[in-house]
N, C-alpha and C positions, 0 to 999 in steps of 0.2 A: 112823287113823280117816278122814283126808281121802281116801285112796285107796279105802277100803272104801265110803264113801258115793258117791264118783264111779263106782266099779265098778257098784254097784247101779243108779244112775241111768242110766248109759250102756247097761245091759242091758235097761232098760225099753223097752216097745214105742214109747213116745214120751218120750224122755229129757227134753224140755222141760217135761213135767208135773211133774218134780221141782223145777223152778226156784222155783215159788211157795213151797213149804214151806221150802226152803233160804233163800230171800230173806227169809222171814218171821222167821227167827232173827236177822237182822242187828241190828235195833233194840236188843235186850237183850244182845247179845253184847259181850264186852270186846274190846279192840283186837286181841289175839292171835287170838281166835276169829274176829273179822271178817276177818282176813287169810286164815285157812283157808277160811272161807265164800266169800270172793271167788274164790279159786283153784278151788273146787268149781264155782261158777257159771260161771267161764270154761270149765271142762271140759264143762259141760252145754250151754251156748250157748242160743240162742233169744232172742226178744224180751223175755220177762220177766226172764231172767238179765241181759241187756244193760242194761235199765233199772235194775236193782238195782245193778249194778256202776257204772254212770254216776252214780248217786246218791251213791256213796261217794267220788267224786273230791274233793268239797269237805270231806271229813272232816278234823277238826283234828289227828288223830293222823298223824304223818308216814309211818309205816309203812303204815297203812291207805290213806292218800292215794296213796302211791307204788305200792302193790300194785294199787289200782284202775286206775291209768294203765297199768301193765305188763300187766294183764289185758286191757284194751281194745286195747293195742298187739299182743297176741298172739291177738286174737279170730279164730275159725275162718272167719268170713264177712266180706264187705265192709260188713255192717250197722253196724260200729263206726266207719266212716270219718267220719261227721258229728261224732261225739263227739271223735275224735282231732283233727279240724280245729279244733273249737271250743277245745280245750286249746292247740293250737299257736298260735292267734290271740290268745287272751286271757290266757294265763298269763304272769306276770312272772318265773317261775322257769326259768332256762335248762335245768336238768336235765329238768324236766317237758316243756318244749317239745321238747327233743331226743328224749325217749322217745316223745312223741306223733308227732313227724315221722318217726321211724324206723318206727313202726307204720304210719303213713299211707303212707309211701313203700315199705314192704314189699309193698303191693298193686300198686304200680307196677313193682316189680322181679320179681314172681312170674311165672314161666313154667311151662307144663305144666298139670297138673290144677288146676282151679279158678282159672286166671288170668283176668284181665279182658281185654276187647278192647283192642287196642293203642291205639285212639283214646282210650279211657277212661283207660288208663295214662298217656298223654301229658297228658291233662287234669289228672290228679293232680299230675304234675310241674310243670305250668304254675302251678297253685295254690300248690304248695310253694315254687316259685322266688321268690315274693314274701315268703316267711316265713323262709327260712333265713338265719341270722345268723352262727353260729359255723362254724369249719372242719369240725367233726364233722357238723353239719347239712348243710353244703354237700357233703361227701363222700357222705353218704347220698343226696342228690339226684343227684349225678353217677353214683353206682353204679346207680341206677334208670334214668337216662337211657341209660346204656351198654348196657342190655338191651332197648331199644326200637328196632326196625328202621324208622326213619323219618328223612328229612332234617330234619324239624321238631325231632327230638330233638337233632340236631347244632346247630341254631340256638340251643337253650337251653343247650348246653354251651359254645359259643364265648366268651361273656362271661367265663368263668372261666379261660380259657387263660393270662391274665397275672396271675392273682390269687395272691399268695403264700399258701402253705399248702395249696393245692388244685390247683396247676398240673399236677402229675404225674397226679393223678386225672382232671382235665379232659382232658388229652391222651390218657390211656388210654381214657376213655369215648368220645371222638370217634373214635379209631382202631377201637374195637370196633364202633361203629355203621357206620362207613364200610366196614369189612371185610364186614359182613353185607349192606350195600346193594350192594356190588360182586359179590355172588353172584346178584342178581336179574336175570332176563332176560339171562343170559350176561354180566352186568357192564355192559351198555350202558344200561339204563334210567335209572340214577341217576349215571352216570359224570360227566356235565357238572356236576351239582349238587354233587358232593363235591370237585371240583377246588379250588375256592376255600377251603373249610374245611380241606382237607388241606394246602394251602400254608401256612396259618396254623399248623396243628398241627406240621408239619415244622420250622417256624421256632421254635416254642416248646418242643418236646420235646427230650429228651436221651437219649444212649446208644441202647440197643436199640429203645426206643420211637420215637426219631427215625428210625432205620433202617426200622422197620415203616411209619411214616407216609410216608416217601419212596418206599418200594416200592409202597405203595397209590396214591400220587400218580401214579407212573409208569404203573401199571396203568390208573388212571382216564383219564389222558391218551391212552393207547393205545386204550382202548375208546371214547373220545369222538370219535375221528377218523372 
């Protein structure tokens, strides 16, 4: 039934027009029905659907509550970012915070169709950097930073190089960014800027990652001459 309703809505000339009638079913629906309706609203998208899903975050039923957050985290546009940030800032539940932060940082990680400008992606990471607490949350942040080609991304990665539980991810993210930066302008444009960070990464990394960092460091030194 969920698939059938969603199929009809998405084939409509303006799918968002279905959101109102679907959202109108929420107040009288039981918990199981609410979960289905929330998933349908997530598939429809649009302002009305977003408002309805956001309104279910405070539902007392745990399944409805969690489905609402998951739906926001998987929203098709950046319109859900304020709602996700609010949950990440205000929730006392580590699981809810992690779900919200993953959805929020998903937009910082996204490359290709529908991606945000790199400056905006970096801003999302800066905001999230003050909110991440658990290793899982920090790994999501580092994964996003590793996909942003900017020396400022490395600056946000460096504090995590010596942090237990995420050291490897921090080193990997820094190497990924440095690798991309050394492709710009024949490698000369950012060579001097990445030498210091790469020295730190080379000292913190292990195994093949350390070898990659040292190789990049040598390349940066050569290009900076």
